[in-house]
N, C-alpha and C positions, 0 to 999 in steps of 0.2 A: 348230902350232895355227891353227882356221879362225879368221877376221877379220871381223865385225861388217858390210855395211854400211852405207853413210855415211848420214845422214837423207833421205829424201826433202826436196827443195827448199821444197814445199809438202804437205799434208796432203792428203787427199780431203776433198773435199767434199761435206756432208749429202747435199745435193737430191736426186734420184732413186731413191736407196741403200733405202730403205723400196718404193717398187714394184719397183726391178730386183728386189730379194729374195723379192719375190709371189709376182713369174713365176720366179721361177727354182731356191725353194725347195723342195726334198723333199716336206719333210711337207706342205707346202699344195696342191704338186698333189699328193698324194696323196690326202689329203681331197678336196679339191674330187672324182678320180675315184672316188673312194666313191660319195661324194653321187648321182653322178649313177648309177652302175651299181647302185644302191639304186631309183631310181626305172625305171632298165631292168629290175629282176627285177620291179615293182610293175607290171609295165606301162602304165606312164605315157609317154603319147606326146605329148596337149592341153595346152602349154604357154600360163599364160594369159596371161604376166606375168612379170617377171625380180624379183630379190628381192637385193640389195646385201649380199656378206656384212657385209661390214664395218660395215653403216650395222644389219644386225643386230646386229655384237658392242658396235657402241656404245652402243645400248638397253641392253646386258646392263649394261655396264657403268655405267650410269646406273641400273638398278632394283636395283645391286647396292651405291648410295653411292660408287663408284668417280668421279672426274674424268673429262667426255666427251677422248678422245683428238684429236688432232688433230693437222693435219702436210700432207703432199701429197695431192695427189687422189689415189686408185688404186680404177680399174676391176677390180674381181673378185664376178662375181654367179654367179646360181645359176637354173632355172627354178622358175617356181609353175605350177600346175597346174590344171585340170580337175576338183575330186574328183567333183564329180555326186553331194551327196550323202552322207549317216552310215553309206551300206552300205559307203562306203569312208574311214572316219574313220582305220582303225587306218594302212593304208595312208598315209595324210595325216599322223599321226601320226610314225609311224616316217621315211618323207623329213625331216621337219619336223627328225626327227633330229639324222639328217645331215647337214643345212642347220645348224645351229646348233652339231655338230662343226665343220664348215667353219670355221663365224665364229669357234670360240674359238681351231681353226690358224692359222688367221688373226691372229688378236690377239694369240697370244702369239710369231709370228716377226716381227709388226712391233715390239711391247716388247722382244725381244732383240737388234733390230737398233739400234736407238735406246742402251739402254746398251751394247753392245758399241762401238759408235759414242762415243759419249762416252767407256767407258775407253781408248779408240783415241789419240783427241782430246787427252787428257788427258794422255795417254802421249806424245804428238808436241810438245805445247808443253813440258811439261818438260823434255824433251831438248834443243829448239831454245835452252830457256835457257841450259840447262845450256855450249851449243856457243855460243852468241850471246854471251852475258853472264859467265857465272863462272869458264868454262875462262880464256879471252882478260883479263878484268882478274887471275884468280891469275899469268899468265905475267908480266906484266906489271909485280905488284908483286915478283914475283920477279925480273926482270931490272934492276927500284928497289933492293930490297935487294941483290945481285951488284955494285953500284956501292958502294952505303954500306958493305957488308963490303969493298969494297977500297980504301977511304978511312979504313978503319978505325974507322968512326961506329956498328959493331955487332960482335956477340960473331959466331965460330963457330956458336954456338947459338943463336942469331936465327936465321942462317940456315938451320942444320937445319932449325929450325921451323918455315919456312915452306918450308922443299922439302917436307917432310911432307902442309901443307897443298895445295901445290899436285897432289901427286899423288893427297892426297886427292879433290880437282876433279875428276882426270880419272878415279878410280878412279869418282868419279859422274856422272858424263858415260855411260860405258864402261854404268853397271848399268844408268841412264835408255835409252840408243838399245836396251840389251837388252830389257826392257819394253817399250821403243814394237813391236817385230817380232816381238814375242810377243801383242801389242794389236789389229797388223793381223792375223799368222796368223787371232785369235782371230775378226775379225770377217767378212777371208776366207769361214771354214767357216758364220757367222751368214748369211751373206747367201745360201748355198747349200744351207742345212738340213742341213751334217752336223757338226754339234758338240755338244756334249752337252750343251743348252736344250733343240735340236730333237730329241735322243735321248726324252728329259724328254715332250717334248709327246705325241711320237710313244704313246709310251708308255704316257702318259695319258687315249690315245682309244683305244688298243687294251684298255684295265680297262671304258671306258666302255662300247664295244661287247659285252665282253664279260656285263658286266652287264646291262645289256640284254636279253640272248640271256637269262640268266638267268630274266628277269619274267615 
């Protein structure tokens, strides 16, 4: 029968997880590359500056009434080009669409990492609580009840009831340990962009591309 690994001594710290995810997530890198490919296909070469993809996402969040996101500074930029006038207005519109999609993917990715980390940390704290507090307390109570039973201070039924409670606490710890490792696996997937949430994000981007092409 498979045995779950022990709980780590400490949980991963949030730290630079978001920054690491945005550097290695497949969906974010694909969206950034898509924007660069659009610029190349439009013959845009004269970059006049850069736009922060995440700051662009913050503006969109504020415009829709969502709270401004905060956290560690993350560098994720795309170039802005010299458009040269109204004759290339459509090229500017097409390119900025791809930049906006990249911003949307980055913001969604960052949000997914935060959500999965919160679930991971909650699962870790709960499992640690069972391991360090609940199970040891139930064990001490059971040891004391055995002594009380030997001293004929409690009945066999009370002893059996206490044993069931001890078994229940151990089972609860095992379940919380299982939930932690599931949360840990989900977090690792979120950091690489191979989680279900990332797949949904990529599908949305593809649909947006298809819709834009149809107009």
